[in-house]
N, C-alpha and C positions, 0 to 999 in steps of 0.2 A: 140782419147781420148773421145770425146763427144759420139761417138757410143757405146763404152763400158759402159760408165756410164749409158746411157739410157737402155742398155741391163740389167745391174745390177739392175737398178731401177725396170724394168719390172719383173725380177726374184724375187726380194724382195717382190714386190706387189703380185706376184702369190703365193709365199710362205705364205705371210700374209693372203691372201684369202683362201688358202687351210687350214691353221690353223684355221681360223674362221669357215670354213665349218665343219671341224672335231669337233671343240668345240660345234658348234650348234647341230651336229648329236648326240654327247655324251649327251648333255643336253636333247635333244628330247627323246633319248633312256632311259635316267634316269627317265624322266617324265612318259614315257609309262610303264616302269616296276612298278613305284609307283602306277599308275592307275590300272594296272592288280592286284597288291597285294591288293589294296583297294576293288576291285570288288570281289576278293576271300574272303576277310574278311566279306563283306556284304552278300554274298551267304551263308556262314556258319551260320551267325546270323539268316538269314531267314530260313535256314534249321532247326535250333534249335527251332525257334518259331513255325514252322509247326509241328514239332514233339510234342511240348507242347500242341498245339491245338488238335492234334490227340488223345493224352492221355486223355485230358479233355473230348473230344467227347465220347471216349470209356467208361469213368467213368459215364457220363450222361446216356449212353445206359444201363449200368449195373444197375444203380439206378432206371431208368424207368422200366426196366424188373422186378425188385423186387417189385416195387409199383403195377404194373399191376397184378403180381402173387398174391400179398396180396389181392387185390380187388376181384380177381376171387375166391380165397378161401373163403372170406367172403360171396360172393353171393351164392356159393355152400352150405355153412353152413345154410344160411337163407332158401334156397330151401329145404334142407333136413329136416329142422325143420317144414316146412309147405308143405309137398309133395303133398297134394291134391289141392294146388293152392287156397285154401279158404282164406277168409279174415284173415289177421294176427290179433294178439291180440290187436287190437285197442279197448280198453275197454271204457266204459262210465265213468271210473274213472275220476274225475275232480281234477287234481293235484292242481289247484289253489283254490279249495274249502277248507275252513278251516279244517285242520286235527288235530288241538289241541283238546285234550279231555277236557281241562278246568275243569269244575265242575264234570267230570266223565262220565262214560258210563252207561246208563240205562240197567239193565240186561234183557235178553230175558226171556219170560215166560217159565217155565218148564211144564206148563199144556197145552199140545198140542197132537194132533194125527198125524200120517202119512197119507197123502191123499191116498185113494184107487187108484189103477191103472186107469188112464184115467179120473179121477174125474176133473182134471184141465180143460178139454175141454168140459165139459158138460154145458148146459145152466142153469141159476139159476132157482131154484124152486119157486113156489108161496109162498109169505110171506118172501122171502129172501131179505135182504137189500143189495143194490148195489150202486156203485158210478157212478155219471153222470158228465161228463165234457162237458159243452157247450162251444165250441171253436169258434173262428172267421171263421172257415172253416167247421163247422158242429159239430154234437154231437157224443160223444164216451161214451159207457156204459161199465162198468167194473164189473165183478163178483169178489167178495172178498173172501178170505179164512181165516176167523177168527179162525177156528178150527186148522188149520195147520200152520199158521204164525201169531199167535195172537198179538204179539208185534208190528209187522210192520203194521198190519191192524188197530190196535187201534191208532197208530200214525197217519196214513193216515186219518182215520175217524175224529179224534179229530181236525186235521188241517183243514179239510173240513168244519166242523161245526163252526169253528172260523172265516171262511172266508179268511183263510190264502192264498189260491190259487186263489182267485178271482182277475182277472185283470193282472195276471202275464203271461209272454210269454214262448214260447218254445225257450230256448236260445241256444240249440244245436240240429241240425237236420242233419242226414246223410242218404241219400237215400240208400236203400238196406242194412240198418243196424238198426237204431233206431231213435226215437224222444225223447228229454229230456226236462223236465220242473221241477218246484218246487222251483225255487230260486226267492224270492221276489225282489232281486236286478237286476235280469236279466243278470247277468255277469258270472254265474257259480261259483262265489266265496262266495255266501251267503247261508243262510238257516240254520235252526236248528230243532231238533225234538220237539215233542209236550209235552214231559215229563218235568214238572217243576224241575228246578235245574240241568238239564242235557242238554248237547249239542248234544249228539249222543246216539244211542242204539245198542245193540249187534246184530250180524248176526243171521239169522235163516236158516240154510242150511239143506240139506238132508231130506226134508219133502215130497219127491216124487212130487215135483213141479219143473218145468224146464223152461228155457228161450226159449220156443217154440214161434213161430210167434204169436204176440198178447199178450204175457206175459207182466205183469206190475211188474217191479223190482226196488229195491232201488239202487240209484247211491251212490257211495262212493269215498273216496280219494285214493283208492288203498291200504289202510291200514285196517286191521281187525277192525270190530265194529265201523265204522265211518258213520253209517246211520243217516241222518238228515231229511231234507224235500224233497230233490231232488229225482226224480224218472224218469224212462224211460220206453218206450213201444217198445218192439222188433218188427221191421217192415220187416226185410228181408224175402223173399220168398225162399231163398236158405238155405240148411243146412250147417252151418259152424262149423267145429270141431277143427281146428288148430292142436295142439299137440295130440289131441285124434285121429287124422287122418281121421276117417270115422265112420259110424254107428257101424261096428264091434268093432273098437277100443273103441267107446263109451260104448258098452255093456261089453266088456272084462274088462273095468275099473270100472264096477259097475253100469253103467247106466241102467235104467229100459227098458225092451224090448218095452213096449208100447210107451215110450218116443222116442226111436230110430225110430220107425215107424212113429211117429208124426213129427219128425224132417225131415225125408225123404219126407213125404207127404206135409207138410205145410211150412217147413223152420224154421229157428231160429238160435240162437247163443249158441250152446252146450258148447263152451269153457268158457262161463260166468257162468255156473252152479257151485254153491259153493262147491259141493261135490268133484269137480275135481281141487280145488284150488291148491293143492300140485303139480299138474301136469302142469296146464295151467298158474298159477299165478294170475288168476282172479276169483272172487267170488261175486255174487250178489243175494240178497234175493228176491225170487219171492213171491208176496203176492196177486196177482190178475191176471185176464185174460179178455181181451177185447172180449165181445160176440156180440156186436153190434157197428157198426161204424168203422170197420177195414178199410173200404174204405176211411174214413176220415183220418185215420192214414197214409195211402198211399199218400193221397193228401198233407198232411203236409210234409211228407218226400220228396216230389217232388218239394218243393218250391226252389227258387234260394237263395243261401247262399253266405256269404263272405268266406275269407280264414280261418276263425275260425269256420266255420260251423254254423254261426248264420244267420237266415233268414234276407234277405235285407229288407223285409217288415214284420213287427211284426205279428206273429201268436199268438193269445192270448187265454188264458182260461178266457172267459168272466164270467163264473160262474161255481163253482163246488158244488155239493150237493149230498145228499143221498136220495134214494127213495126205497120204498118197492115194490117188484114185485107182480102184481095183477093176 
C-alpha cells in the first residue's frame, strides 16, 4: 500500500511539474511574440521617419537649386550690362546730400556757346581767370569755362570769393575714380549754391565738355538740377563707359570723336556725361579742367580711406582763390 501511494505521489508531482513547465513555456512564447510585434511596430515608425527626412532633404535640395539658379541669372545680367568689365555706375551722386529743392532751383543761363572740339584740354590763355586750390598735399590749378557752363562757373567763382571752400576737406576719395569736396560740413550731406534764395541750380549738359581725366564736375543727389557747392575731379587713368560699352558705343550715341580719343588716351568716366543720362542714368555738369597739379589729384586719390571712402587723415583745401594767368 505504501509503495503505490508513493508511486502516485511521484506521478502527481511529475504531472504537476510538467504542467508548470508547459505553462512557463506558453508564457515565454507569449512574451516573445509580444516583443517581436513591438519590434515590428518600432521598425515601421522608424521607416516612416526616414521617409519623412528623405522628402525634407529633397525639398531643401530643390529650393537650394532654385536659389543658386536665381543668383547665377542675376550675375549674368550684371555682366551683360557691363560687358567691358569697366567700373559700374558708382556715381559721385551723394544720396545723403540734401535733395530738397526748398526755395527752388536757380535757372541755368541761356547765354552760352558750345565749346569747340578739344577746347577743354587746352591750357588757359594769358589774361584768363583760373581757380587755384591750395590743398594740404599740394596745389591744383583749374581752367574754368564761363562761356560754355556760365551758371556752374559763376557759382564756383562766387563761392571761392566768399571763402566758402577755405578749410574744408575732401570728404570722398576713390582711387582710380575721383576725389570729391565742396561740403563745409565734411559729411557729404551739406552745401548749397551761391545764388541768393536758391539751394540748387540747373544742370548744364551737352556743351561739348566731358568727364575726361582731370575734368571738374558738379556733384549732385542723382536727381536732375540738384547742383549745390559740392564738386569732384575725375582721376581715373582708364576709360570707363559702362552701358556705352566702349569708344565706338560712345560715338554711336552722339559722343564727340575728339572726346572718344581723349578718353582712350587719358582716361575718364564717360558714363557720367550728362548727354548720355537717358542711357546711363548719371549726369554731371563739367565746368572746369585741371591743367596743373594732376599729380596732386593722384596723390589725394591714393590716400588711405575708411569704408565710406573718407580719408583717415584729413586732406584739406587750405585756401581757394582766383588768379589771372600772366
